[in-house]
DODO-200644 format. One record per residue (C-alpha): y, x, z; residue in three letters. Coordinates in Angstrom, 1 decimal, always signed. Layout:
DODO-200644
> yy xx zz rest
> Y X Z ALA
...
***
This chain:
DODO-200644
> yy xx zz rest
> -0.1 +0.4 +0.0 UNK
> +3.1 +1.4 -1.2 UNK
> +5.9 +2.3 +1.8 UNK
> +8.3 -1.1 +0.2 UNK
> +5.2 -3.2 +0.2 UNK
> +4.4 -2.3 +3.4 UNK
> +8.2 -2.5 +4.6 UNK
> +8.2 -6.6 +2.8 UNK
> +4.9 -7.8 +4.3 UNK
> +5.7 -6.8 +7.5 UNK
> +9.3 -8.4 +7.4 UNK
> +7.2 -11.7 +6.0 UNK
> +4.7 -11.8 +8.8 UNK
> +8.4 -11.5 +11.7 UNK
> +9.6 -13.9 +9.5 UNK
> +6.4 -16.5 +10.1 UNK
> +5.7 -15.7 +14.0 UNK
> +9.3 -15.0 +15.0 UNK
> +10.7 -18.3 +17.3 UNK
> +13.7 -17.6 +15.6 UNK
> +16.0 -17.8 +18.1 UNK
> +20.0 -15.5 +17.2 UNK
> +18.4 -13.2 +19.6 UNK
> +18.1 -9.2 +18.2 UNK
> +14.8 -8.4 +17.2 UNK
> +14.0 -4.5 +15.5 UNK
> +13.1 -5.1 +11.9 UNK
> +11.1 -2.8 +9.9 UNK
> +13.2 -3.5 +6.6 UNK
> +15.9 -5.2 +5.9 UNK
> +16.8 -7.6 +2.7 UNK
> +19.9 -7.0 +0.6 UNK
> +21.9 -10.2 +0.9 UNK
> +23.7 -11.6 -2.3 UNK
> +25.8 -14.9 -1.3 UNK
> +27.5 -16.9 -4.4 UNK
> +29.6 -19.6 -4.0 UNK
> +31.3 -21.2 -6.4 UNK
> +34.2 -23.4 -6.6 UNK
> +34.4 -26.9 -7.4 UNK
> +30.9 -27.2 -8.8 UNK
> +29.4 -30.5 -8.3 UNK
> +26.3 -31.3 -7.2 UNK
> +24.7 -32.7 -10.3 UNK
> +26.2 -30.0 -13.0 UNK
> +23.4 -27.7 -12.4 UNK
> +19.8 -28.9 -14.3 UNK
> +17.7 -28.3 -11.6 UNK
> +20.0 -31.0 -9.8 UNK
> +19.7 -33.6 -12.7 UNK
> +22.4 -31.9 -14.6 UNK
> +21.9 -32.9 -18.6 UNK
> +25.3 -32.0 -20.3 UNK
> +25.0 -28.2 -20.2 UNK
> +21.9 -26.0 -20.4 UNK
> +22.0 -23.6 -16.6 UNK
> +18.9 -21.9 -17.3 UNK
> +19.5 -18.6 -15.0 UNK
> +20.1 -21.3 -11.7 UNK
> +17.4 -23.4 -13.1 UNK
> +14.9 -20.0 -13.2 UNK
> +16.7 -19.4 -9.5 UNK
> +15.7 -22.5 -7.9 UNK
> +12.0 -21.9 -9.8 UNK
> +11.8 -18.6 -7.9 UNK
> +13.1 -20.4 -4.6 UNK
> +13.8 -23.1 -2.7 UNK
> +16.3 -25.9 -3.3 UNK
> +18.0 -27.7 -0.9 UNK
> +18.7 -31.7 -2.2 UNK
> +20.6 -32.6 +1.2 UNK
> +23.0 -29.9 +1.8 UNK
> +26.2 -30.1 +3.0 UNK
> +29.9 -28.1 +2.7 UNK
> +33.1 -29.6 +3.8 UNK
> +35.3 -31.6 +0.9 UNK
> +37.8 -28.9 +0.3 UNK
> +37.5 -25.1 +0.1 UNK
> +39.1 -23.3 +3.0 UNK
> +37.1 -25.5 +5.8 UNK
> +34.1 -24.5 +4.2 UNK
> +35.1 -20.7 +3.8 UNK
> +35.7 -20.7 +7.4 UNK
> +32.4 -22.6 +8.1 UNK
> +30.5 -20.5 +6.2 UNK
> +31.9 -17.2 +7.8 UNK
> +32.3 -18.7 +11.5 UNK
> +29.2 -20.7 +11.6 UNK
> +31.3 -23.5 +13.0 UNK
> +32.3 -27.0 +12.2 UNK
> +36.0 -27.1 +11.0 UNK
> +36.5 -29.5 +14.1 UNK
> +35.8 -26.5 +16.2 UNK
> +37.4 -23.5 +14.4 UNK
> +40.5 -25.9 +13.4 UNK
> +40.7 -24.6 +9.4 UNK
> +40.0 -28.2 +8.2 UNK
> +42.9 -27.9 +5.9 UNK
> +43.7 -26.3 +3.1 UNK
> +46.2 -22.8 +3.1 UNK
> +48.8 -22.3 +2.7 UNK
> +50.7 -25.5 +4.6 UNK
> +51.5 -28.9 +3.3 UNK
> +50.9 -32.2 +4.9 UNK
> +52.2 -35.8 +5.0 UNK
> +54.5 -35.5 +8.4 UNK
> +55.8 -39.3 +7.7 UNK
> +52.6 -41.1 +6.9 UNK
> +51.1 -43.9 +8.7 UNK
> +48.8 -41.9 +11.0 UNK
> +49.6 -38.3 +12.4 UNK
> +48.1 -35.3 +11.1 UNK
> +46.9 -33.2 +14.0 UNK
> +48.1 -29.6 +13.8 UNK
> +45.5 -27.1 +12.3 UNK
> +44.8 -22.9 +12.3 UNK
> +46.8 -21.9 +9.5 UNK
> +45.1 -18.5 +9.2 UNK
> +41.7 -17.2 +10.2 UNK
> +42.5 -14.6 +13.0 UNK
> +41.7 -11.1 +12.9 UNK
> +39.9 -11.5 +16.1 UNK
> +37.1 -14.3 +15.1 UNK
> +33.4 -13.3 +15.0 UNK
> +32.4 -13.6 +11.4 UNK
> +29.4 -13.2 +9.5 UNK
> +30.7 -10.0 +7.7 UNK
> +30.9 -8.3 +11.3 UNK
> +27.7 -9.4 +12.4 UNK
> +25.9 -7.7 +9.5 UNK
> +28.2 -5.1 +9.4 UNK
> +27.3 -4.8 +13.1 UNK
> +23.6 -4.3 +12.0 UNK
> +23.6 -1.9 +9.5 UNK
> +25.1 -3.5 +6.6 UNK
> +27.2 -2.4 +3.4 UNK
> +29.5 -5.7 +3.3 UNK
> +31.8 -6.6 +0.0 UNK
> +33.8 -9.4 -0.2 UNK
> +34.6 -10.1 -4.1 UNK
> +36.7 -12.8 -5.3 UNK
> +38.5 -16.1 -3.6 UNK
> +39.6 -15.5 -0.2 UNK
> +41.3 -18.4 +0.8 UNK
> +41.5 -17.8 +4.6 UNK
> +44.7 -16.2 +5.2 UNK
> +48.3 -16.1 +4.1 UNK
> +50.5 -13.0 +4.1 UNK
> +49.3 -8.6 +4.2 UNK
> +45.6 -10.0 +4.9 UNK
> +45.2 -11.8 +1.1 UNK
> +45.8 -15.0 +0.4 UNK
> +44.0 -17.6 -2.1 UNK
> +43.3 -15.0 -4.7 UNK
> +41.4 -12.5 -2.8 UNK
> +41.5 -10.6 +0.5 UNK
> +43.7 -7.6 +0.4 UNK
> +42.1 -4.1 +0.8 UNK
> +44.1 -3.2 +3.9 UNK
> +42.9 -6.8 +5.3 UNK
> +39.5 -5.9 +4.7 UNK
> +38.4 -3.9 +7.3 UNK
> +39.8 -6.6 +9.9 UNK
> +37.1 -9.1 +8.8 UNK
> +34.2 -6.8 +8.2 UNK
> +34.3 -5.8 +5.1 UNK
> +34.2 -2.3 +3.3 UNK
> +34.9 -3.5 -0.3 UNK
> +37.1 -6.0 -1.4 UNK
> +38.3 -6.3 -5.2 UNK
> +41.7 -7.8 -5.5 UNK
> +42.1 -9.5 -8.7 UNK
> +44.6 -7.7 -11.6 UNK
> +48.2 -9.4 -11.2 UNK
> +49.1 -11.4 -14.2 UNK
> +47.3 -14.3 -15.9 UNK
> +45.7 -12.2 -18.6 UNK
> +42.1 -12.4 -17.3 UNK
> +42.7 -15.6 -15.5 UNK
> +43.1 -17.4 -19.3 UNK
> +40.4 -16.3 -20.3 UNK
> +37.5 -17.1 -18.1 UNK
> +39.1 -17.2 -14.0 UNK
> +38.2 -14.0 -13.8 UNK
> +34.2 -14.2 -14.0 UNK
> +33.5 -11.3 -15.9 UNK
> +35.7 -9.1 -13.6 UNK
> +34.5 -10.6 -10.5 UNK
> +30.6 -10.2 -11.9 UNK
> +31.1 -6.6 -12.7 UNK
> +32.7 -5.6 -9.6 UNK
> +29.7 -7.2 -8.0 UNK
> +27.1 -5.5 -10.2 UNK
> +29.0 -2.2 -9.5 UNK
> +28.3 -3.1 -5.8 UNK
> +25.0 -3.8 -5.5 UNK
> +23.8 -0.7 -8.1 UNK
> +26.3 +1.5 -5.3 UNK
> +23.5 +4.4 -4.4 UNK
> +23.1 +3.7 -0.4 UNK
> +20.2 +4.0 +1.9 UNK
> +21.7 +1.3 +3.9 UNK
> +20.9 -2.6 +3.1 UNK
> +24.1 -4.6 +1.6 UNK
> +25.7 -8.5 +1.7 UNK
> +27.5 -9.4 -1.3 UNK
> +29.7 -12.3 -0.5 UNK
> +30.8 -13.0 -4.4 UNK
> +33.4 -15.9 -4.6 UNK
> +34.3 -17.0 -7.8 UNK
> +37.1 -19.0 -8.9 UNK
> +35.7 -21.1 -11.3 UNK
> +35.3 -24.1 -12.1 UNK
> +38.2 -25.2 -10.1 UNK
> +41.4 -26.4 -11.7 UNK
> +43.2 -25.3 -14.1 UNK
> +39.6 -24.7 -15.9 UNK
> +39.2 -21.6 -18.0 UNK
> +36.4 -20.3 -20.4 UNK
> +36.1 -17.9 -22.8 UNK
> +37.3 -19.9 -26.5 UNK
> +34.3 -18.8 -28.2 UNK
> +32.0 -21.4 -25.8 UNK
> +34.6 -24.1 -25.6 UNK
> +34.5 -23.8 -29.7 UNK
> +30.9 -24.1 -29.1 UNK
> +31.2 -27.8 -27.1 UNK
> +34.0 -28.9 -29.1 UNK
> +31.7 -28.6 -32.5 UNK
> +28.7 -30.3 -30.1 UNK
> +31.0 -33.5 -29.9 UNK
> +32.8 -32.5 -26.4 UNK
> +36.0 -34.1 -25.6 UNK
> +38.9 -31.7 -25.7 UNK
> +40.0 -33.0 -22.3 UNK
> +39.1 -35.4 -20.1 UNK
> +36.0 -36.3 -18.2 UNK
> +32.9 -33.7 -19.6 UNK
> +35.5 -31.8 -21.8 UNK
> +34.4 -28.6 -24.0 UNK
> +36.2 -26.6 -21.5 UNK
> +34.5 -27.4 -18.5 UNK
> +31.1 -27.3 -19.7 UNK
> +31.9 -24.1 -20.9 UNK
> +33.0 -22.9 -17.8 UNK
> +29.7 -24.1 -16.4 UNK
> +27.8 -22.4 -19.1 UNK
> +29.8 -19.0 -18.5 UNK
> +29.5 -18.8 -14.8 UNK
> +25.3 -19.4 -15.7 UNK
> +25.7 -16.8 -17.6 UNK
> +26.9 -14.7 -15.0 UNK
> +24.2 -15.6 -12.5 UNK
> +21.9 -14.0 -15.1 UNK
> +23.6 -10.7 -15.0 UNK
> +23.7 -10.7 -11.3 UNK
> +20.2 -11.6 -11.0 UNK
> +19.0 -8.6 -13.9 UNK
> +21.0 -6.5 -11.6 UNK
> +19.5 -7.2 -8.4 UNK
> +15.8 -7.4 -10.3 UNK
> +16.8 -3.4 -11.2 UNK
> +17.0 -2.8 -7.7 UNK
> +13.8 -4.4 -6.7 UNK
> +11.6 -1.5 -6.3 UNK
> +14.2 -0.2 -3.7 UNK
> +14.8 -3.1 -1.3 UNK
> +13.9 -6.9 -1.1 UNK
> +17.1 -9.2 -1.8 UNK
> +18.2 -12.5 -0.6 UNK
> +20.1 -14.5 -2.8 UNK
> +21.9 -17.4 -1.8 UNK
> +23.7 -19.8 -4.5 UNK
> +25.9 -22.5 -3.0 UNK
> +29.2 -24.6 -4.1 UNK
> +32.4 -25.1 -1.5 UNK
> +32.6 -28.6 -2.1 UNK
> +31.8 -31.3 -4.6 UNK
> +32.6 -31.7 -8.0 UNK
> +36.3 -32.7 -9.3 UNK
> +35.3 -36.3 -10.6 UNK
> +39.2 -37.6 -10.6 UNK
> +42.3 -36.4 -9.0 UNK
> +45.0 -38.7 -8.2 UNK
> +48.7 -38.0 -9.3 UNK
> +51.0 -37.9 -6.0 UNK
> +53.3 -40.9 -5.4 UNK
> +56.6 -40.7 -6.3 UNK
> +58.9 -42.0 -3.3 UNK
> +58.9 -45.8 -2.7 UNK
> +61.3 -48.3 -1.6 UNK
> +61.0 -48.8 +2.2 UNK
> +57.3 -50.8 +3.2 UNK
> +55.9 -50.4 -0.7 UNK
> +52.5 -49.6 -0.7 UNK
> +51.7 -47.0 -4.0 UNK
> +48.3 -47.5 -5.7 UNK
> +47.6 -43.8 -6.4 UNK
> +46.8 -43.4 -10.2 UNK
> +44.9 -40.9 -12.3 UNK
> +46.3 -37.4 -12.7 UNK
> +43.0 -36.2 -14.5 UNK
> +39.4 -36.0 -15.1 UNK
> +36.7 -33.2 -14.7 UNK
> +33.4 -34.4 -14.3 UNK
> +30.9 -36.7 -12.7 UNK
> +29.4 -36.2 -9.7 UNK
> +26.7 -39.4 -10.8 UNK
> +24.6 -40.1 -8.9 UNK
> +26.5 -39.4 -6.2 UNK
> +30.0 -41.1 -5.2 UNK
> +33.4 -40.0 -5.5 UNK
> +34.3 -35.9 -5.7 UNK
> +36.1 -33.3 -4.0 UNK
> +38.1 -33.8 -1.2 UNK
> +36.2 -37.2 -0.3 UNK
> +33.9 -37.8 +2.8 UNK
> +31.7 -39.7 +0.5 UNK
> +28.4 -37.5 -1.0 UNK
> +30.5 -36.4 -4.1 UNK
> +33.1 -34.6 -1.7 UNK
> +30.7 -33.1 +0.1 UNK
> +27.1 -32.7 -1.1 UNK
> +26.9 -29.2 -3.0 UNK
> +23.7 -27.6 -4.5 UNK
> +22.2 -24.8 -2.2 UNK
> +19.7 -22.4 -3.7 UNK
> +17.9 -19.8 -1.4 UNK
> +15.5 -17.0 -3.5 UNK
> +13.8 -14.8 -1.3 UNK
> +10.5 -13.0 -3.0 UNK
> +8.3 -13.4 -0.9 UNK
> +9.6 -15.5 +1.6 UNK
> +10.7 -18.5 +0.0 UNK
> +8.2 -20.7 -1.6 UNK
> +8.7 -20.5 -5.4 UNK
> +9.7 -24.0 -6.6 UNK
> +10.1 -25.6 -3.2 UNK
> +12.2 -28.8 -2.7 UNK
> +13.6 -29.0 +0.8 UNK
> +15.3 -32.6 +1.6 UNK
> +16.0 -31.6 +5.3 UNK
> +19.9 -31.7 +5.9 UNK
> +21.6 -28.9 +6.1 UNK
> +25.1 -27.6 +6.3 UNK
> +27.2 -24.8 +5.6 UNK
> +27.9 -23.7 +8.9 UNK
> +23.5 -23.3 +9.4 UNK
> +24.6 -19.6 +7.1 UNK
> +25.5 -17.5 +9.8 UNK
> +22.5 -18.0 +11.9 UNK
> +20.4 -17.9 +8.9 UNK
> +21.8 -14.6 +7.6 UNK
> +22.0 -13.0 +11.1 UNK
> +18.4 -14.0 +11.4 UNK
> +17.9 -12.5 +8.2 UNK
> +19.3 -9.5 +9.2 UNK
> +18.0 -8.8 +12.7 UNK
> +21.6 -8.9 +13.7 UNK
> +22.7 -9.5 +17.3 UNK
> +23.5 -13.0 +18.6 UNK
> +26.9 -14.4 +18.2 UNK
> +28.6 -14.0 +21.7 UNK
> +28.7 -16.7 +24.5 UNK
> +32.2 -17.4 +23.6 UNK
> +31.9 -18.0 +19.9 UNK
> +29.4 -21.3 +20.0 UNK
> +27.9 -21.7 +16.5 UNK
> +27.0 -25.3 +15.3 UNK
> +24.8 -24.5 +12.9 UNK
> +20.7 -23.4 +13.4 UNK
> +18.7 -20.9 +11.5 UNK
> +17.2 -22.4 +8.2 UNK
> +14.3 -20.0 +7.7 UNK
> +11.7 -22.1 +9.0 UNK
> +12.3 -24.6 +6.0 UNK
> +11.8 -21.8 +3.0 UNK
> +8.2 -22.4 +3.8 UNK
> +6.1 -25.7 +3.0 UNK
> +5.9 -27.8 +5.6 UNK
> +8.4 -26.1 +7.6 UNK
> +10.7 -28.2 +9.9 UNK
> +13.8 -27.5 +12.1 UNK
> +14.6 -30.0 +14.5 UNK
> +16.3 -33.0 +13.7 UNK
> +20.2 -33.0 +14.5 UNK
> +23.5 -35.4 +13.5 UNK
> +25.9 -33.1 +10.7 UNK
> +29.7 -33.5 +11.7 UNK
> +32.7 -33.8 +9.1 UNK
> +36.0 -33.5 +10.3 UNK
> +38.8 -34.6 +7.2 UNK
> +42.1 -35.3 +9.8 UNK
> +44.3 -35.3 +7.0 UNK
> +46.1 -36.7 +4.2 UNK
> +45.7 -35.4 +0.6 UNK
> +46.5 -37.8 -1.7 UNK
> +45.6 -35.9 -4.9 UNK
> +41.8 -36.6 -3.7 UNK
> +42.7 -40.0 -2.4 UNK
> +42.1 -38.7 +1.3 UNK
> +43.3 -40.2 +4.5 UNK
> +42.4 -39.0 +7.9 UNK
> +38.7 -39.7 +8.4 UNK
> +35.3 -37.9 +10.2 UNK
> +31.7 -38.3 +9.2 UNK
> +28.3 -38.1 +10.9 UNK
> +25.0 -38.2 +8.9 UNK
> +22.0 -38.7 +11.1 UNK
> +19.2 -39.0 +9.3 UNK
> +19.2 -41.2 +6.4 UNK
> +21.8 -43.0 +7.8 UNK
> +25.8 -41.9 +7.5 UNK
> +28.8 -43.4 +9.0 UNK
> +32.6 -42.6 +8.0 UNK
> +35.5 -43.3 +10.2 UNK
> +38.7 -44.0 +8.7 UNK
> +41.2 -43.8 +11.4 UNK
> +44.1 -46.0 +10.7 UNK
> +44.0 -46.3 +6.6 UNK
> +42.1 -45.6 +3.7 UNK
> +42.1 -45.7 -0.6 UNK
> +39.8 -47.9 -2.6 UNK
> +38.0 -46.5 -5.2 UNK
> +40.8 -47.8 -7.9 UNK
> +43.4 -45.8 -5.7 UNK
> +44.5 -49.2 -3.5 UNK
> +45.8 -48.8 -0.8 UNK
> +44.3 -49.8 +2.2 UNK
> +45.8 -50.3 +5.8 UNK
> +43.6 -50.0 +9.0 UNK
> +40.9 -48.5 +10.6 UNK
> +37.7 -48.8 +9.4 UNK
> +33.9 -48.0 +9.6 UNK
> +31.7 -47.4 +6.8 UNK
> +27.7 -47.2 +7.2 UNK
> +25.3 -46.1 +4.9 UNK
> +21.8 -45.4 +4.3 UNK
> +21.4 -42.6 +2.2 UNK
> +17.6 -42.5 +1.4 UNK
> +18.2 -46.3 -0.8 UNK
> +21.6 -45.9 -1.4 UNK
> +22.7 -42.4 -2.7 UNK
> +25.5 -43.9 -4.7 UNK
> +27.3 -45.3 -1.5 UNK
> +27.5 -49.0 -2.6 UNK
> +26.7 -50.8 +0.1 UNK
> +28.6 -51.2 +3.1 UNK
> +25.9 -52.0 +5.8 UNK
> +28.2 -51.7 +9.2 UNK
> +28.5 -55.8 +9.4 UNK
> +24.7 -55.7 +8.6 UNK
> +24.2 -53.4 +11.3 UNK
> +26.4 -53.2 +14.0 UNK
> +24.1 -51.3 +16.7 UNK
> +23.8 -48.4 +14.2 UNK
> +27.4 -48.3 +13.7 UNK
> +28.2 -48.0 +17.4 UNK
> +25.5 -45.4 +18.0 UNK
> +27.0 -43.0 +15.4 UNK
> +30.7 -43.4 +16.2 UNK
> +29.3 -42.2 +19.6 UNK
> +27.8 -39.2 +18.5 UNK
> +30.4 -38.4 +16.2 UNK
> +33.2 -39.5 +18.9 UNK
> +31.3 -37.4 +22.0 UNK
> +31.2 -34.3 +19.2 UNK
> +34.8 -34.4 +18.8 UNK
> +35.8 -34.6 +22.5 UNK
> +33.3 -31.7 +22.8 UNK
> +35.4 -29.6 +20.5 UNK
> +38.5 -30.9 +22.1 UNK
> +39.6 -32.0 +18.3 UNK
> +42.2 -34.5 +17.7 UNK
> +41.5 -38.1 +16.6 UNK
> +44.5 -38.8 +15.0 UNK
> +46.4 -42.2 +15.6 UNK
> +49.8 -43.5 +14.8 UNK
> +52.4 -41.6 +13.3 UNK
> +55.5 -41.8 +15.8 UNK
> +57.5 -40.3 +12.8 UNK
> +56.2 -42.6 +10.1 UNK
> +58.6 -43.4 +7.7 UNK
> +57.7 -46.4 +5.1 UNK
> +60.2 -45.3 +2.4 UNK
> +58.5 -42.2 +2.2 UNK
> +55.2 -42.1 +4.3 UNK
> +52.9 -40.8 +0.8 UNK
> +55.0 -37.8 +0.5 UNK
> +53.9 -34.4 +0.3 UNK
> +55.9 -31.5 +1.8 UNK
> +55.4 -27.6 +2.4 UNK
> +58.6 -27.5 +4.9 UNK
> +57.1 -28.0 +8.4 UNK
> +58.3 -30.8 +10.7 UNK
> +59.4 -28.5 +12.9 UNK
> +61.0 -26.0 +10.4 UNK
***
C-alpha cells in the first residue's frame, strides 16, 4: 500500500469511527479543501438539480462523484451568507443580516433594527481555525464582509487578509474591462489554480467566491452569440447572456477539477460547491415618493431566471430565495452519486470543515449554530433533527422583502412577517401575518396551512421566538419614525448622521 493510500485509508477509518464532536483530533493526513461559492445562482440552474436550459456537465459530474444535497439553505442575500459561512452562526446571532454597505428604509412602517456593518477582525472564523490547523489559506473573489481598508464587495484587501486568517488574496484589477468580459470568472479561476498548484507540504483551503451570476450579468461574447443563435432572448427571463454565464461558470468548475485531479497523487481534496442565495427571478423597481398614505405596488424592473419549482427568488424567505445547490465531493469518503434530503444550512460548513481538518473546536465564547455534516456523506448516515432558522428583519424592496423571520422544522416551514409584506404580484399587505407550508407536499409554497393547522403555527412560532430571544435578536415592531409620505424610500444616509 502506498503512503498516500495508507493515509487516506486511515482518514476514512477516522471519519467513520469518530463521534464527530468538534474536539481537535490527531489526523494522519488532512485533505485540501476547495470551496466554490457562486453568487445568485438559483437551485434549478444546474442540470443535476433539474435545470434544462443550460448544460452543466462539470457540475453534474461533481454531483455524480459526490453527495448532492436537495434541501440545503443559505440566507436570501450575500453578506449574511458569507458571514454565516465563516462564523458558523446564524445571522440572528452574528448580526450581519444586511448587505454592506449601509442602506435602509428608516421611515417604513416597521422599524429595522441596527445591524453589524463590518465583520470585526477579532471574530473567530473558519479560515483562522484552518490556518491554526496548519492549512495554507486563500480568499479569491468576492468578499463583501467589510468596508474600507480591509476590503469591500469586490475582494478582501492584501493588508486585511492576515486579520481574517488568509495567507493569499487576489484583488481584482481595477476598471471594468474584465467585468465586462466575464465577471472575472477566468481571472479568479486562474488565480485559484495557481494557488492550488503552488508547491507546499501543507494542506490548503481555497475559498473561491465568484461574482457571477450576480447582476449585471456578463459572459463571453462568443457564448452569448451561441445562445442567441439557439433562440434565447437578448433580454428578460432566461436571456442569452445569463445562460452563457452559467455555461462559462460550469467550464470554470471543469478547469478547477482538472487542476485538483492533477494534485490527486499528492493529497486528497474535498470540493464543496454552493450558491450564496437563490437566483434572481424578478427584481423590483424601488417606489418613487408617494402622496401621504398612498400604498405603492412594486413594479417589475427585470427578470433573469426562474427558480421553478421553487417560489420567488433572491431576497425572499420563500424557497427560491434561500434553498440553494450544495454538492460535496470527497473521493473515498462521500458516497458517489448520493442524494441527501436532510435539511442543512450554510452555518454547518464551519463545523464540518473544522472536523475535516481536525481543527480545534471553536472557543466557548463563540457558539456555533451549525453541526458537522460528515455523517451524511454515507448512505444511511444521519444527524440529529433540528430546526433551521432564518432572520431577515429588513426592508429591501428590490426583492419585495419586508421584516420577517422563518423556521424550518422537518417538513414544515413557518414564515412570520412582523408587520407588513408584499404579495407575489407586488401588492402591499399591511399587518403582521404567519404562513405555514408543508414542503414535502408543497415545494412551491402555494398552499398556506396556517388557518388549518393552528397548533403547528403556535409551536413553530414559539420555536422561532425562543431562538431569537436566546441570541438577543430584535423582533421588529412599529416604527416611531414612520412617515407615510416616504415610507418605502431607501436612503444611504443614516438616521443619526
